[in-house]
N, C-alpha and C positions, 0 to 999 in steps of 0.2 A: 300334495300330488307332484309328480314329475310330469312336466308339460313341455312339449316341443311345438314351436311355432315356425312355420315357413313364412317368409315375408314379415317376420315379427319386428323389424326395425323401421317399417314404413309408418305412414300417418296413423292408420288404424292399429297396426301391430304394436306400435309404441304405447298407445293408450291402454291396450289390453295387457301388455307386458308389465307396465307399471302397476296396474291394479293387482295383477297376479303376484308380483313381488311384495306388494304391500300386505297381501293376504298370507304371505309366508310360503308360497309355492316355490318349487325349484324349476327354473325354466331354461330351456335351450333354444336359442334363436338361430335359425338358418337364414342367412341373408346374402345378397349378391355384392354388397359393398365391402370394402376392405376393412372397415372398422364399424363397431357398433355405436349407434347414436345415443344409446342409453348410458347413464353413468355406471361405472363399475359397481358390482354388487356381488356379495359372496354366494348368492343363490342363482347367479346368472352365468350361463356359458354361451359364447357367441362363436358360430362357425360360418366361415365364408365359403359359399359354394354356388355353382350353377345347378339349380334343382331340376332343370329340364333334362339333365343328364344323370345317369346312375353314377354314384361315387361314394367316397368314404363317409360323406354326410349321412348316408342311409344307416350306418352302424349305430347311430344314436336313436333310431326309431324303436327297435324292439323293447328297450328298457323303459319306455314312457307309459304313464297312466292315461295320458290324453294327448291328442294332436290337434292343433288349430292351423288349418291350411288357408293362408291369406295371400299367397303369391299370385301375381297377375300383372302383366304390363298394362300401363294406363291406356284407356280407350280415348282419351282426350287428345287426339292427333288426327291429321288427315289420314284417311284409311287407304293407303297405298296397298298393293298386293303384299309387299314386304311387311308393312305394319300389321296387317290383318293376320299374317302368319305368326308374327311375334306375339300378338294378343292371344291367339289360339294356343300356340305351343307352350307359352308360359303357364297357362292354366291346366291344359289337359296333360302335358307331359310331366309337370311337377306332381300333379295328383296321382298319376299312374305310377310314378317312381316312389311316391310316399306309400301308397297302398302295397306295392310290390315288396317293400322293406318290412312290412308287418309280418309277424310269425303266423303260421297257418291256423293256430288257435290263439286268440287274444281276448283279453277282457278290457281293452282300451276303449276310449270314446274318440271319435273323429268328428270335429266340427269343420266343415268345409264350405268355403265361400262360393256363392253364386250371385245372381243379381236379379233385380226386378225386371230387367230386360228379358228374362226367361219368357215373359208373357207377350213379348212383341209389342205391337201397337194395340193397346187394350181398348181404345175407344172409350165408351161410357160405361162399360161393364165393370163391376167390382171384381177384383182378382184375389180371392182367397187362395190358400196354398193348394187346394184341390183343382184349380183351374188348369186346363191343358196348356202345353207349350205353344208359343206363338210362332210367327214367321219372321225371317230376317237373320242377318249375320249374328247379332248378339244373342238372339234366342237359340240359334244353332250352337253357338259356343257354350251357353249355359246348359243346354241339354246334354251335350257331350261331357262337360265338366262335372255335372252331377252324376252322370252315369259312371264315370271313373271313380268318384268318391263312394258311390253305393256298392261298388265291388268289394269294399272292405267288410261289408256285412257278411259275406261268404266266409270270412275268417273269424266271425264271432264279434266283430266290432260294432258298437252302437254308433250309428251314423246320423248326424243332424246337419242338414244343408241350410246355410244362412243366405237368403236372397236379399242382398243389400239394396236399399234405396240410396239416394244421394246423401252423403254423410256430411253433417254440419258440425264443425268444431273449430277450436282456436288453432292458429298457426299452421294452417295447411288445408288440404282437401279442396272441395269444390269452392268454398267461400273465399279462399285465397285468390282464386281466379275471378270469381264473380263480383267481388267488392269493388274492384278498380273502376269499371265503367260507371257504377253508381256514385262513387266518391267524386268522379269528374262531372257528375250531372248528366251522364249519358245513358243511364240505366233504363231498363224497361223489359217487357215480355219478349219472348222469342216467338216469331210468327204471330198468329192470332192470340196466343196465350191460353187457349182453351184446353190444351193437353194437360192431363193429370200429372202431377209432379210428386212422386213418392220420395220421402225424405226421412232421415232419422238423426237424432243428435248423437254425437260420438259417445257421450257418457252412457246413453241407453244401449248403443251397439255393444260396448264393452260389458255393460251390466248384463245384457241378455245372453251374451256368449258365456260369461262366467256362470250365470244361472243354469244354462243348459249342460255345463260340465258335470254338475252333480244331480241334475234332475233325471234319474235313471229311467224313468218311464218315457222320456222325450226322445223321439227319433223321427226321421222323415224331414220334410221341408218346412221351413219357418220364414215368413216374410219379416225381414228386419227393416221394418218401416213403421213410422209413427201411426197411431190410430186415426189421426185426422189428416188424410191426404188432401192437398189443395191443388187447384189449377195453377199452371205456370204464371199466369198474370197475377194471381193472388200472392204467389211467392214473391214476385218482383215488387208488387206494391208494398208488402210487409217488409221486405229488405230495405226498400227506399225509406219507409217510415222509421225503421230502427236506425238507419244511417243519417236521417234527417236530410234526405236528398230526393229530388224528383225521380219518378219511375214511369214516365209516359212515352219514352222513345223506343218503340218496338224495333227489333231486328227483323226485317222482312224475310219471309220464308225463302224467297228466291235467292236472297243474298246468302243465307245459310247453306243452301244447296250448291250455289255457284262457288263459294269460297271453300267449303268443307266437304262437298260431295256427299258420299254415302253417310259419313258421320254426321254431317249437317242435317240430313233427312232423319236420322235417328233421333236428333234432338227435338224434332217437331212431333215426335210420338210421345206417348205417355202411358202410364199404368195406374189405375185406381186401386191400389193394393190395400188389403186389410189384413192386419196381423192376428188373425183368429187363433192360430196355433200357439203363439206366445201368450196371448191373453188367457186362452182356455187352460194353459198349463200353469197359470198363476203369476206370470211376470207382470210387474206393475211399472209402467213407464214413469220416469222422472220428468220427462219433457214431452207430454202428449200434444201440446199445442205449439204452433209455429212461432208466435211472437216471443214466448218465453225462451224457446230454444235459440232463436236468433239473438236475443238480448245477451244470453250467456255466452254464446259462441263468438260474438263480436266483441263482447266485453264493454258494453256501454252502460 
């Protein structure tokens, strides 16, 4: 297949791109950096572009069999007005431009990223893919993000939306930030730790994405989260166990809100997601339980 990836040279995109190349696919990566982080490969084309703006990069879209939309500014920052605009625009405008570049009649498939934040603060309720959108900034971003992707269906495109949980993998992602306090003996839960913590191993994320590329009956929303969601305090305890470090020093809720403001409040929320759509479609998780996932991701 000929596959185009926006954001394909980031932490998640690199993992998917490598698997696609290993499988013999021809891929085109659209990235914002001046050079590709992947090693040169005869089946790899890299294009530097600002995908929030229309441009020559869109000329690569019509010739593709599949599109994987991964672009999005990191949410792990203090949410100033400017930062929130960048978070929103990087997702919504990129997706809008990608869909606009598709021909009016297309047989392509579009896998477009969203997040478990779509459900807002889920409390104790399980959140399958049929659950309604929640409240808050991230939920609003996800709702608009998915709406832009779903416009591709009007052009005949099969659309699958991937609602990511926290991605666990080597050499980057959330663990790169989360490990340090634990390694210093300062790790622990956030707030009271009772909020649900949706997660997924990077290998399963890439595997599920590749699974959806050829599963022609699959469309709509998919929770890209492991079958066994845990509470945040359970995650902290397991991470400490794998790192052989204590995990009993909580970060008080008021500190999170004082230092990080609206973003800090979002970290005190959670979603008890269940990946019904993936499981019912036949995808089998390689890392369904947290301990095994952390052992592999940390490399101990």
